[in-house]
C-alpha positions as CSV (number, residue, x, y, z in Angstrom):
1,X,140.5,30.1,116.4
2,X,142.6,32.5,118.5
3,X,142.9,34.7,115.4
4,X,139.2,34.7,114.9
5,X,138.6,35.7,118.5
6,X,141.2,38.4,118.3
7,X,139.7,39.8,115.1
8,X,136.2,39.7,116.6
9,X,137.3,41.4,119.8
10,X,139.1,44.1,117.8
11,X,136.0,44.6,115.7
12,X,133.9,44.7,118.9
13,X,136.3,47.3,120.4
14,X,136.3,49.4,117.3
15,X,132.5,49.3,117.2
16,X,132.3,50.3,120.9
17,X,134.6,53.3,120.2
18,X,132.6,54.4,117.2
19,X,129.4,53.9,119.2
20,X,130.7,56.0,122.2
21,X,132.0,58.7,119.8
22,X,128.6,58.7,118.0
23,X,126.8,59.1,121.3
24,X,129.1,62.0,122.3
25,X,128.5,63.7,118.9
26,X,124.7,63.2,119.2
27,X,124.7,64.6,122.7
28,X,126.7,67.6,121.6
29,X,124.5,68.2,118.6
30,X,121.3,67.9,120.7
31,X,122.7,70.5,123.1
32,X,123.5,72.8,120.2
33,X,119.9,72.4,118.9
34,X,118.4,73.2,122.3
35,X,120.7,76.3,122.5
36,X,119.5,77.4,119.1
37,X,115.9,76.8,120.0
38,X,116.4,79.0,123.1
39,X,117.9,81.8,120.9
40,X,115.0,81.5,118.5
41,X,112.4,81.7,121.4
42,X,114.1,84.8,122.8
43,X,114.1,86.5,119.4
44,X,110.5,85.6,118.9
45,X,109.6,87.1,122.2
46,X,111.5,90.3,121.2
47,X,109.8,90.4,117.8
48,X,106.4,89.9,119.5
49,X,107.0,93.0,121.6
50,X,107.9,95.0,118.5
51,X,104.9,93.8,116.6
52,X,102.6,94.8,119.4
53,X,104.2,98.2,119.6
54,X,103.9,98.7,115.8
55,X,100.3,97.5,116.0
56,X,99.5,100.1,118.6
57,X,101.0,102.8,116.5
58,X,99.1,101.6,113.5
59,X,95.8,101.7,115.4
60,X,96.6,105.3,116.5
61,X,97.3,106.3,112.9
62,X,94.1,104.7,111.7
63,X,92.1,106.5,114.3
64,X,93.8,109.8,113.3
65,X,93.1,109.1,109.6
66,X,89.4,108.3,110.3
67,X,89.0,111.5,112.4
68,X,90.7,113.6,109.7
69,X,88.4,112.0,107.0
70,X,85.3,112.7,109.0
71,X,86.2,116.3,109.9
72,X,84.0,119.0,108.5
73,X,85.4,120.8,105.5
74,X,85.5,124.6,105.6
75,X,87.6,127.6,106.4
76,X,90.3,127.1,109.0
77,X,89.8,128.6,112.4
78,X,90.8,132.3,112.4
79,X,90.6,132.8,108.7
80,X,87.8,135.4,108.9
81,X,90.1,137.8,110.7
82,X,92.6,137.7,107.9
83,X,93.8,141.1,106.7
84,X,93.4,141.6,103.0
85,X,95.3,144.1,100.8
86,X,93.2,146.7,99.2
87,X,92.8,146.4,95.4
88,X,94.8,148.9,93.4
89,X,92.5,151.6,91.9
90,X,94.3,153.3,89.0
91,X,91.8,156.2,88.9
92,X,92.3,157.2,92.5
93,X,96.0,156.8,92.1
94,X,96.1,159.1,89.2
95,X,93.8,161.7,91.0
96,X,96.0,161.6,94.1
97,X,99.5,161.6,92.5
98,X,98.8,162.7,89.0
99,X,100.3,161.2,85.9
């Protein structure tokens, strides 16, 4: 009977140690999970900022593209004042300088 009580008390003590160690491990793992969730939240906030910034740039590019597509085609400004080289006239050249 004393042996049975001793064996049962040892089993109970071992179970208590395993239970206490398990609680400690579970607490440590839950703290690590909370820490990782905080890191993920911080990264998501940073990425949200970048996505918003890129969306603003994309909107600006789309506005520019639309304005460029709806622009009137034609000569560029100032092209009518362009200096053109005179055409080479062989007859006048021969009269002036000879053959």
